[in-house]
N, C-alpha and C positions, 0 to 999 in steps of 0.2 A: 162291380157285376150283379148281376141279378141273382136272388137267390136259385137254387137248383132243387129239383125234386125227382125222384125216379119213377119209372110208371107204378101206379097205384099207392102214392106215400105224398102227403101233402107235406110242404114246406110251412112250418109254424111262424106265426107275425112275432115280431118283436113287442117283448113286455116294454110299455113306456112307464111303469110305476117308479116313483121316487126311489133315489139311493138309499136314503134312509129304511124305507119299506123293505128294500131288499137284502137290506144289512141285518135287518133284525130276522127276515125269515132264514137268512143264511146260516146265522147264528144257531137258531134252531135246528138245521138241517145238521151242523156241526156237532152241538151238542146230542142230538140224537144219534147221529154215526158213532159219536164216540162212546155212547153207551154200548151200541152194537158191537164196537170193535172189542170190546174190553171180554167179549166172550169167548175170543178167539185166540190163539196163539201161534207162531211160526216158529219151526228149527231152522236155524242159519248155520250155514258150514263155514269156518273162518276161511280167508284167502290163504292160499298156499305160495310162500315168497320163490324165489328163483334167482339164480346168482349172474344171470348172463347181463352183458353192458348196455346192448343195446335190442331196439326192437326189430322182429324179424319173424318170419314163417319158418319153425321150425317142425312142419311135419304136415305132410297133405295126402288123401287117399281118397278115392272114388267109391262112391256108396253105387252109383249106377251111373249109365252113359251120361246123366244131367245132372248128378248130385255129386258134390265134390266137399269134404270135411276139410279143414285148417286147423292147424295149431299154430296160434299166434301169439309169439311172446311179446308181453309189454314192458317195456322198460319202466315205465312211469308206475306202474302197478307193481313190477317185480313178479308176475306170473304168467302163464300160459292161459290163453283164452281161447276157447273153439269156436270157430266162425263156420257155419253153414252155408254153401253156396247152391244155389240154382243158376246154371248155366242157362243160356238161349239156345235153341234147338240149332239156329244156325248161327256158326260162331266162323264163318269166313270173312267176315271186315268186324272191326272193332265196337263193342255195344256200351252202353253206358249202364250205369249202376241204380240199382235202388238198394237203399239200406232200408230193412224192415224190422222195426224194434218192436220185441215183447212189452208186456206190462211190468207190474209190481215184482213178480217172480223173475224178471230176466231170461225166461224162457229154460229156467233150471227147474220147473216144475209141471204141471199139465195143464197150465192157463198157457197155451202157445198156440199162435197163428195155425200150426202145423196141425194140432192134436183137434181144434175146435171149428176151424172153417176149412171152405176150400180153396182160400186164395192162393195158395201156390199152384194148384191144377189153373186156375184164373191168369195167373203170371206165365205159365208154363210156354203159352205162344206168343207171350210178347217178345220183343227183340231186345232184352234187358238182361242185364244180372242181376240176381237177387240175394241179397247178402244180409245172413240172420246171425249177429254175435249172440253166444248163449253164455249169460252170467251179468252180474251187476245186480241182484236182486235187491231190491229196495233202494237204488243208488240213486233213481232218477238222473242216471247216465250223465252224471256231473262230476266235477274234481271236489273231492271234500277236502278240508282243510286242515283235517288230522285224519290217522288212522281210527275205526271203530272198534272196539274190543268184541262185540259183536258179528260184524258184517266183513271187518278189515281195512285193507288199504283200497280207496276208490280214487282215481284218476280217468273216467270213464269220457268227459270232455277231451281229455287230452288224447286218448283212444281214438277216439271218433272223430277228431279232425285234424290230428296230427301223425298218429302212428299207423292206422290202420288203411284210410284210405290212397295213401302212396304205396303200399305193399299190395292191397289189392289191385291196382293197376296194372302194376308192375306184373303180379301173377298172373291174371287174366288178359290181359292186353286189351284193357279197355279204352274207351273215348277219352276218360278222364271227366266226363260230364255226370253229376248225382243229384239224387232226389232222395227223400229220406220221409219215411211213416211210422207212425207210433200212436198208439190207444193208452189210455188212462194216464199213469204215472208219466209214461213215455210220450204222451201228447203234449204234456208241457217241454220235455226233451226236446222234440221235434223243433219248438219253436226257440229253444236257447241254442242249438248247437250252431244254426245258420247265422245267429249275430254274433258269435264267439269265434266264428271263421268265415267271413264275409266270401263270398262267391264260391264257397265248396259245394253248398247244396241249390240246385236250381229251382227245386219245387219242394213243397213240404207239404204233408197231410196229416193233421193233426184230429183223430177222433176220441171224443171225451175227454179231452185234456184239460186244465185249469191252468191258464197263463199266469194268472195273478197270484204271486206266490209270497210277497213280502209284507203285505200289510196284515194286521193280526187277524183276520178271518183267512187268508190263503195260507198265514205260517201255519194255522192249526191245521188244514186239509193235508199239508207236508209231513205234519208232526203224527196225524193219524194214519198216515202210510208206514212214515219210516218207523216210528216209534212205535203205534197199536199195534201194525201188521207184522213188522220187520224186526223190532225188538233193537233196533238202533237208536242212537241219539243225534237229534237235529244241531245240537251244538258242535257235533264234530262234523257236519255237514257245514252249514254255514255260520255256524257261532250263536249267539244269543241273540234274542229277537232283534237288539238293537244294531245288530253287526253291518255293514257296508255290505257284506257279501251276500246278503239276502236281496236287497234293491240291485247289485250288479248282475245277479243270475234272474231277474222278473222278466219276462218276456213282455210283460203289459207294458213297464215301464222303458222301456226301450224298442217299443214298438214301430217306432219310425226308422228302426236298422233292417226290419223287414220287407222294405220299399225294393220291388225289383223280383222279388222271390215270386213264384206261382202260388199262390195259395188255397189250400183246401181246408175249411173247419167244419166240424159236425159236431152235433150233440143231440140227444135227447131232451127229455123232462121230468122223468123219472116214473112216470104215468105208466101203469103195464099197457104193452103194445102186440104185435103181432108175433115176437118171440118172447113172450110171458104168458104162454098158454099152455093146459093140458090138452095132449093129443091121444086123449083115450085114458093112459092110467099114470104119464109123467110127462114132466116137464121137457119141453123142446126147445133149444138143446139143453139149456141149465146142466152143466157140468158139475157145479157147485151145489147144487140144491136149490129148492124153493123159495127156502127163507133168505139163502145168500142172494138169489137174481132178484126176487119180489121186492123184498124189504131193506137189505142192505144198498143192493143193487140201485134201487129207487131213490132211496138218500142220498147216495153219492151223486148219482145223474143229476138230480135235482140243484144240486150245489155246482156240479159242473156247469150246466146251462147258466148260472148266473154269471159265473167267470168269464163264460165264451161271451154272450151277451156284452159283457162290458167290454171285452176284447173288440169286438164288433164296432162298438160306439167309437171306442178309439181309434181305430184304424180308420173308419169314415170320416173323423177328425182330420185326421192324415191325409186324406185323401189317399188311401193305398187300398188298391183293389184287392178281392177276394172272393173266392167261392163258397157260399155259406149253406149248410143242409142242416137246416134245426128241423126237428122232428117234433109234432106235437104227443107223441108218445114215446115210450124205448128206456128201458133201464141199462146198467152198467153192463152190458154184457155182449158175450160173442156175436149173437145173431145180426146184432146192429152194425157191429164193427165191418162184419163180412160185407155188408151191403154197403156201408160206406166207402170199404176201400175201392169196391168194383165202382162207386158212382164216383171218386174220385181219379179214376184211372185216365181221363181224358186231361184233368189237370197236370197230373205228374207227366205224362207221355209231351204234354205241351212244353212243359220245362226241359224235359230230356232231347225235345227236339227230333222226336218219333214219331209215327202215327198211331193214332187211339186205336 
């Protein structure tokens, strides 16, 4: 498929420099980000165990006529997970479901779709259920090989492929057709999960996510997020660098298994753009401040762009179509993800089998 760009935005050409030069640049990005990440610390609350034996919805209450909070017990993680659901306005017939994942904080901090974008208002008039799990900070929404002393017991792949979808379908009376979208670390996850459970997710939108996680550079990206920001240990996640779990969970290495899925993949370049400017006296939107958005966000997005260009090359070689939104500017920040989600809606809707 052709590259897409929204009105007033120009799709960037693909860089044609050699892999060696790309890897040299990427190592510089990694080292730069590592130095920056060392400045920050994150407080993480350990998971709380529950003795129940099987996954189930253990509580439900309405926030308003469209929004429902569910408390879902995960047998795999032995704890309750909160799930926020936006119901469609018209529920006279079954509707499909969009699973909307947050980034590194797992929706447990201020870095959420709801607090930083208007995408829930955008999705409110669509004929879909919007499901947002709350939890899993710095988990990559994957199954970890061992409990982590800092982060707890993580089995998010099991939760999002085996436990939650059938409970949502039964509780909400859905069509059973699903799409999934995520940003940053969950932009990797939304490419992993359809591979883990073929047929579960018909459409995927990945915004600023790095699919290439098992080579030395990709592993450094994961470590910087999980260890540098989250305080966890990637040995508890996928094992030491030579452990086969890294390759088993690498969407780039298993890109052939994305065939048949409606794909939307977007990234910026790290160069400051329309959402990285002062509007008189402050950054807009910039909830984490000037330094985080321009400097750290620029470094991260530059690295993500490298990963994503490699994924496109691999998908092209495999003959797997996707819709790409590569922008010439843009940092790792919410203004761009808000626009990308809106641009991805026709692809998601097509996969869900509903009008866009």
